[in-house]
N, C-alpha and C positions, 0 to 999 in steps of 0.2 A: 252339455259335455262338448268338453273341450275339444274342435275338429284342426288336425294337421291340416296348416295348408299346402295346396296341389305344387305347389310354387318350389322349386327346390331352391332352400338355402343358398345363396353366394360361398364362396368358400371365401375365410377370413382372411385377409394377407396380415401380416405378420410386420408391427414395425421396426421400423432400421433407422438408426442415429448416425447424422453427419456430421463432419465436423465444419465449426462457423468459418473456420479459420484466418480468428482470431486468437491471438495470444490469453491465457484466463478466462475468455469467456464459456471455452469447452467445462473448462473446471468447473463453475458456478451454474454451469446446466447440467452439469451430473456427467459428462459425456457426450454433449451437444445438441444440436437439434432432428426432433423428429423427423422423418424425411415426409416428401410428398405434401405439407402442409403450406398456409400461408402466415408470417407471421410480420407482423408489424410492427418497425423501428422508425421511433420519433424522437426529434430533438430542435433544439432553437438553431436557426445558422450560425455556423461554425464547429458544430458541436462532431463531426466527422462521420453524416451518416453517408455519405455520397463514398470517403474512405471504408467504410464497412459493408458496402455494399460489393464494391471489387476484392474486396482480400475472400467476402464467401465465392463470388466468382473465380477468382487467382485458382481457391484450394480448389475448387470444382475442376478447373480444368489441370492440374497440377496430377489428379485420380483419372483426367481421362473424358471430364466427365462435359458434355458441350453447357456454354454459358453462355446466357441474354442478357444483356443494359437495357432496358429501355428506360429512355430520358425524353420527358416531356418539356423539364424548366433549363436544362442545359444543351449544350453546343456536343456535336462527337468531335470538337479539337478542343471544346474545357475540359468533356473527362479525356482527351489523350496528357491533357497538360498536368492534372494533376495526376493522373498516375506516373508521366516523368519524374514528377517532385516524387514522388517515394522509389525512383529506380524500378519502375515496373512494366511490363509491355502489356499491351492488350490484344495482340495481336489474334491470341486463339480463340478471344469472345468476340462474340456480334453482338453490336452496336445496334438499336433501332433508333433510328430519331425520329420525335411524331412531330416536328416543329417542320413544318412544311417551306419552302422557297417561298413563298404567298405571302406567308405569315411575316418576310423579312421585305415586303415591295411595298412602301408607301401607298402608292395607288391601288394596291390592293382594299377592299372592305371586307373580304370574306381570309379567314386561314383558320387551320385545324381547329387551334386554339381559341377559337369565337366562342363564346360561352352563349352556347345554342344544344337544343338538344337534340338535332341532328348530328348534330358536327361530335355530341358526344358517341352517341351512337353508331358516328365511323372511327370515332381512337379506341374504340372498345374492338372493331370489327381489326383496326388495322393490329395490333395487338395478337389478336386472333389467331390473325394470318400469319404473323411471322411467327408465332410459337410452331405452327400447324407445320411452318416451310422448318425450321430450326430443329424443331425438336429437341430443345435443352431439358437439362436435365433439374440448372439449378436456374432462375428467375428473378433479377433486381428493376424494381417498378421504382422510377423518381420521375416524380413525387403524386403523391394521391391529391397535394394543394391545385393542382391546375386540376384534376378531374372533381375537387371539389366546388370550383369555377365554374367549370363546363355543365355541372348539373343543374347549379342554382337553388336548387331546392332540397332539405333532407332525404326526403322520401324516394326522390329519384337519384341520388347519390348512393344510399344504401342500397336500391334494386343493382345497379349498376355496379358496387361495390360486391355481393352476394352472388352476381352472375359470370364475374371474372372470375372468384373465388372457387366457383363449383367446377368452370370453364381448366381452370390448371390446376384442381384434384381429377381431371377425366385424362391428364396427359398428364399425369406422372411428375407434377413439378416442385418441386421447392423452392417459394417466394417469399423475398423480401420486400416490404410494402414500407416506402418511403415517404413520412412524412411531416412536418415541420409544426412541431409544438407551439400551439396558443397559449394561453391565459387558460383558457379553461380543455382539459383532453377532451375527443371526441369518443364519448362514447357508445358512437355506432362503431364506430374501427373495432375501438376493446371487445364487443359482444361478437365479432363476427371475427376477427381472426384466431388462431392458434397457440400466439403468443404474440407479448409485448413486451418491447425492450426500449428502455424510456433514456435518451441519453442529456445528461448538462453539462453547461459549462458556465462558474460561477465566478466573476470577477472581486480581485482582493484591491485594496486600494493599495497595496504596496507589494510586489510581486511579481511573478505570473500568474495567471489565471488557474482553476483547478477546474477540471474535469470530473463526472461519476455521470456511474451506472445503476439502473436501479429496472431489476427484472420485474416487472411487475405484475404478469401472468403467465403461464405457461403450462398447457393443459398436459396431464401423465406424464408430470418431468416431477422428480424433487427438485426442485433448486436452490441456491444457497440466495436466500433474502437482502432486502435491504442495499444502502449503496456501494459501492465498491471503487475504487481512486480508478482512474486510466489515464494515461499520456497518450498526444496525438502527435506524431514528430516525424520526421524521414524514414521510412519503413513501413508509415502505416499507425495502427491505433496498438496497444499493450493494454493490455487489462491487468488490475494485481487486487486477486479475489481476497475478499476480507479475511484476517487471519483469524479461525476459529481454534485454538487449542486442541480441544476435545478428539479433533481429528487427526492429531499424528501422538500419538501420545508411543513412546516405546520405552520396550525394558533396558536399566543401566544398572550400574553397581555405582553407590557414590563415592568415592576416593578422596580422600584428604591430603593436598597437597599444599608442599611450603611456599611462601610465597615470597622465599629469597633471601628475609631477611629475619634474624631467628627471633627478633623483640618482638617484630609482628606477629610471627606465627603464635608465640606467648602470649600475645592479646586476645588471639581468636582461637585459642585453644589448638592447637596446630596447622592451622595455613586455613585457606576457602578448600570449600567442600564443592565436589563438581556436583551439578546439576542443579545450582542455589546460583543466586544472586545476591552480591552486596552493595549495599550503596553506600558511596563517599558524601561525606555533607562536609562542609563550611565555606568562610569566605575567599573570593577572589584573591590570589596567593597562595594561599596557606599551607600547601602544598597536596593537593586530592591530586591532580594527572600525573603527581611524581610518584606518589608511591603504585599508583594504578600501574603506570608502567614497571613500577619495579616486580608489580606482581604479573604484570604480563610477562618480563625478559626470561621468568623465572619459568616459566612453560613454553617459552619459546628455546631456553634451553635444553629441555627434556624430548623436545622433538616436536609440538605440540605446533598446529597453525592456531592462527591469532588472527582476528579483522579488527582494527580500533576505527572508531566514524570520529570525526573531529569536526563540531561545529565553531567551535570558537576562536581555535589560535590557527595558527596560516602554517602549514609545510612545513618550510625551514625554519622557521622558529622553535618548532614541536621537535625536529631533530634534534636543532643545534642543542636546544635547552636541556635535552636528555643525555647528550653525548656528555654535556658539561657537567652531567653531576653520578660522572663515571657505566651511564647508562645508555650504551651503545648500540642502539636497534637496526643500523644499516645492513650490517650484514646478514641481520634475517630477512632482510626487505629484497637481497640480493637473491637468497636464498628461495624464495615465493616461501617462507614458512609463515611470512608478515604480509599483512591485506592493511594498509593506512586512507583511508579514503576521506578526503576534506568534501565535507554535506554544506550548500546553500539553503538555509531554511526555505530561503525567500520562495526558491525556484522545486523545492520538494513537495510533491504529495505524500502524507503521511503512507497510503498502502502502497506506495514506491520505496519508503526506507524499510517497511514489512520485508514487501520480496526481495529487498537488497538483504537484508539479515537471511532468511532463507538458505537464500543462494549461495551464502555463503555455508550453514551449516549443512545443505543437502549436496552441494555442486563442489566449493573449499575444500572440506572438511574441518572447518574452523571449531575449535573444541574451548577457545576461550574470545570474549566478546567484551567490549570496551566501548561505552557512549558518551562521550566528553562534550557538549554536556544535555542536561535533559533543560536545562533555562533554554537553549536556542530551540531546543527539537518543541519545545512547547509553542515557539513562536510558528510551525507550520502548522498548530492545530486550528481547531476553530474554538476553543477553548477550552477550561481545565476538567470539566466531565469529561470529555472525550479521549483528554491523556492519558486521565486515569482508565477508561474503558479498554481504549488499545495496548498500554503500557502491560495493562494484567494478562492479556493475552499473549502479547509477546512475550514476556517473563512466563507464563508458566508452558509456552512451545518450547522456550531456549529449556527450562528446566527440565522438561523429558525428555527431551534431545540430549542431556545431558551436558549440557554446555555449563563452564564457570563464565559469568555475567557479571561486570563492572559497570557500575551506572555514576556518575557524577553529579551532583547536585549542588549549585552555587545559592549562595545566600547573602543576600546583600546588607552592608555593612562592614567592619573593619573591626573594632571594640564593641564585646558584647553581644548578646543574644541575637545573630541576626532574621530577617524575615527572610522568607521565602516564599516563591512563585508558587508552588505547588510542594502538598503533601503528601511526596510515594513511601515513607518510612511503613507502612502497613504491611505495603506490597511485597517488602526485602525483605531474602530469609536472613541477612545481616544487614545490621547497620554499624557505621566505622564515622562517629563524631572528629572533627577537628576545627582546632581554636588558636586565635593570637589573644596573650593574653599578657598583659605586663608586669614585668618584676625585672628588679636591680637597674630601671632605669633603661631596661631595653624591651626590645617588642621580641614575645618566643610567641613558637608553638607548640598545644598540646592535642597528645592524642587520647582517646578509648573508645572502647567495645561498647556500645550502648545494648548491642539486640546480638543474637546467634537463635537461628534456630537448630543447629544442627551438631552445633559443640557448646561445650561447658567453657564460657568463655574469662577473663578475668575481668574486674569490677576495676579496674583503678587505673588514674588516668598518669601518662606517661608524657614527657617533654618527646619533642620531635627533632630532630637536626636533619638537615640540608645541607650535603657539602660534597666536595669532589665526589670522597668516597662510597656516592649516592644517601639513602635513606638509613636513619638510625633511630629505635628506640630506647629514650633513654633510663633512667632510672622513674620510680613512681615519685609524685609530686607530693607526694606524704604531708610537708610541712605547711603547703599551702590550701587556702578554703576558697570555692567559688570561682575557681579558674575556668568552669564552664562560659563562666557571665562575662568572660574580659576581667575581669577586676579583681583580683583575687586579692584576698589577706594572707599575711605570710605570720605562720605561728609558732613556729621553730619544730624542732622536732621531738619537745615533749609532746603528750595528751593535754589536751586541752581539758578547764577543769570547770564542774558544771555547778553551776551555781544554786544553792538550797536558800529556801525560806528560812523561818525563826523554829520551829516546830520539826528542821529536819529532814 
């Protein structure tokens, strides 16, 4: 028979969550870190471990919590310099520098960082004394690489880390332990830590380096796994949580709105539908941007807010060309209804671009978004497969928010069926094809709607005319065959004769 314990059970302490102080990381963790636990932050040099640790402590200081930065690898002056580069003050934080003055004296053979067992114990005791003296709520321990050198063997190292973990737990501290990531992860640390956050830096052959974070482990928290892009810039680390469209569902009523061109509205079966995306496909110079600007200007004239993301063209050329075609956007730019952002794909992380789109919708209130073009955006992605996955989530998110989205995809070549860097037509709700074709000794343009999931669109092919009055969709090219191939055959207005065999 089970006998109850004579010792009363200790009351269970309710767990609470605290912010990391890093924009985006709390979102990935579903609200922040569990307080009074030990966490491992690992990464190669330059990934921002020290910066993340400072942001964590400064967030606590802003809430009136005492913070302690324990450094074995950097001096206090070096930490101050890092803080100054971000415009921060560390006056409210306690910095405990374990490197003694003797370590800087070349005549001294002993130092607190010398790899000897007695010095490992002295290091641990020094840490404990500072914690008991300051009584911090948040602690950053930088770095475990030095502790590993002091321990000299894995068993002693593991025991020392366990002892520190138990000590911090008894003092109700939330601790970030920073560690340099080697070619092989330290599984001893992973098993001891309550959570593990890995920072990575990827060098590209051209352009800015890419950084990404992966939450490898977090006990008791339903976090968003996988890789998330982040940037390390003046002001600290900013993480861009990977967009998951299913988390942003919203109710809206689809409305068909005019493009501003009667002929284009007829082709589309009424116009563009809110909560859908339209892909404009064609070779360079055929008029894709002009048609999209015509659609966007119509939305702006209705009082909608719009955001245009320009990858390929300069801002000056973009505005001048639109104005020359009777599509002057500058008045809407001055009123704030229109935002045009020139994007350099070599300097942009894919997750950063997704966050820009989210901010346009959720903060600026944009209901019309144009991306010009997907070819340049592809250069910011590691491969076609990832572009497809990213665009699937982006488009699903924008559709759920009721946004009208215009996507431009360029094709290689002028005449004939052009080759594409990537085929995203199956992701689009509507696809508009633009082509050059040769007729009467002239290079002419054609337009047709190849697909529309939401409207009963026309299947005819029409000539597209660009001029000072904007765009004009001409009559159907009924007398031509092979317009979409770029090399049409003119059959005249009479119907074609069908050949038959001798038996009729």
